[in-house]
N, C-alpha and C positions, 0 to 999 in steps of 0.2 A: 788684699790678696797678693801673694808673691808672684814671681814670674815662672814658677813651676807650671808646666803644662798638664801634668798628669799625676794623680795620687792613686796608688793601689792599696786598698785596705785588705788586710789579712786578719781574720779573727779566729781564735782557737780556744778550745777548752780541753785540757789534758791531752795535748798532742806532742808530748816530749819526744817520742820516737820519730815523728814525722817532720816536725817544724824546721829542724836544721836543714835537711836536704831540700825541702820545699822552698824555703827562703833563699837558699844558695842558688837553686835553679832560677828563681824569679829575678834575683838581683843580676845574675849573668845576662838574662834575656833583656832586662831593662837597660843595662849598660850598653848593649849593642843596638837596641831598637828604639829606646825611649830615654835618651840621655837627660832630658828635662823632666825628671820624674822623682817621686819619693815613694817609699813604702811606709804605710801606717799600720803598725802591728798592734792589735788589741787582744790582750789575754783576758778572756772572760771568766776570771775567777779560778784558774787552774790550781790544783793542789799538788801537782808534780813539778818537774823542772822545765816546763814549757817556756816560761819567761827567760830563764837563764840561757836556754838553748837559742832562743830567738835573739837575745842580745849578742851572743857570740856570732851568730850567722849574719847579723846586720852591721857589725862593727866595720867602720870604714866606708859605709855608703850612706846616702841621704835617707834618713828615716826618723820616725817617731815611734816610741814604744809606750803604750798606755795599758794600764791594768785595772780591771774591776776587782774589788775585794771579794765579791761573791759572784757566783754564776748567775747572770741576769738574762741570758738568752741571745739568740742570733740577731734579733731586731735591735736590741739594746747595744750590742757590740758594733753593729753596722752604723748606728746613729752616732756612737762615740767616735768611731773612725772618721766619719764624714765631718763631724764637728771639728776634729783636729786637722783634717786634710787642708793642704794649702794649694793644691793644683786647681787649674781652671776646669779640668775634667776629672771625674772620679769613676773608678770601677773597683771590683773586689774579687777575691778568690778564696775558696775554702782552704783550710790548713792541712787537708788530708791528701793533697797531691792528685786529686781526681781530675782537676782541670789544669792542663798544661799552660804555661805562660803565653804560648803563641796564640791562645784564644784572645788575649788582649789585642794582638795585632789584627785579628779578624774584626773585632769590635771597632777598633780605631779606623781601620780602612773603610768600613761601612759608613761611619760618621762623616769621614772626609769626602767620600765619593758621592754620598747621597745628601749631604748637607743637613742631616737630622740632628736633633738635640738629645735624643735618647736612642740607644741601640740595645734591644733585648736579644736573648739567645735561647735556642732550643737545642736539645742534644741530638746528635747524629744517630746514636744508638745507645740505649741504656736499658738493660733488662731488669725492669722493676717488678716483673710478675704480672699476671693477668688481673689479679684482684686490685692491685694498686693502679693499674692503667684504667680500670673501670671507674674507680673512685676519683681519679684525676679528671676523667672526662665529665663526671658528675659535678665536680667543683667548677670546671669551666662553664658548664651549663648554668650553674647557679650565679656565676659572675655575670654572664650575659643577661640572665633574668633580672637580677637585682640591680645591676649597674649599667647595663646596656652596652658593654664593650666585649669584643672578642679578644681574649688575652692569650698571647703566645709568649710565654716566658718561663723557662725551666731553670736556666743557669744564671751566671753573672750577667749584669747589664752595665752599660757605660752611660754616663749622663753628665750634662753640664752641672757643675757644683751649685750654681745659683738656683737650680730647680728643686733641690732636695731641702725641704724645710723640716728639720729634725723635730722641731717643736710641734708641728702639725701632725706628724706621723706618730700616732699613739702606741702602736704595738711594740713590745719588747721581744716578742716571739717571732718564729718563722713567718707569721702572717704578714709582717712588714713587706716581705717579698711578693705578696699579693697586692697589698695596699698601694705601694708606690706605683707599680705599673697601672693599676686601675685608675689612680688619680691622673697619671700622665695621659693615658688614653682618653679618659673622660674630659680632660681639658684640651684635647686635640693638639697636644704638643707633637711636633714633627718627630716621628719615630720609625724605626725599621727593625727587622728581625733577621738574625743570622743563625747559621747552624754551626755548632762546635762539637768537638769530640769529648767524650767522657771516659776516662780510664779507671781501672781499679784503684782503690785506696792503696797507699804505700804500705801501711800496716794498721793493725787495730781494727776497730769496728765503729760504725756510725753511732753518735751519741743520741740520736733520735730515730724513731721509726716512722715511716711514711704514714702508716695507718693511724697511729696515735695522733699525729699532727692533723691529718685530714678530718678526723671526726669532729674537731672543734671549729673547723673553718666555716661551716654554715652560720653558726652563731656570730663569729667574727665578721662575716660578710654583712649580716643584718646590722650589727653594731656600726660598721662603717657606713652603711646606707643611712642610718639615723644621723650619724655625725655629719655626713655630707649634706643632708637636707637642712640640718640646723645651720650649717655654715652658709648655705645658699640663702636662707631666710635672714640671717644676720647681715649679709652683704646688701640685701635689698632694703633693710630697715634704715 
């Protein structure tokens, strides 16, 4: 492991219009607030000029640029980024500009002040619509029922690099952002939750819809429950 303290993973799929300004804003914030840091950019199989724009925006700063040949999903992109990351701590941001870099400062301050190994985030205000809020509440209830943890995690989270086992985390989809918190909370890893702001996308539209993702979560939660039981039995064997 290098002496870098923080790695920030940015993953993108066809975000040519957004990625330059997003990365420029991020590198400026890191230069002022987190000088011992790097940006790990993962292009998740974009068919536009996302990679080229990212390379231009990152020139001259400490970074890594990794590309998937095909679109593999948010979970796969995050795992690729964490595998490449060299920092002792890791967090991530979306490439659409919805989360400002100062959210990283909020996460980092909470870890330092409370001595926790993971910091999750919830949004101060995000108008997802009544239907999606109901479904989200249902998912949280299922997590409590199947895994026995009360999960509060909407946005980016910060974690010690050593806690993230990319080989254990199976999902290549958005479900990874349920599985990692569930595993951390289930293992009683010291964690806390902070509130961050969520702003509108800089341009374009989301590549995934909340409803489409949530409909498959129940099956994913059941699959995770089965895997965790098998892991527990194997440890005892």
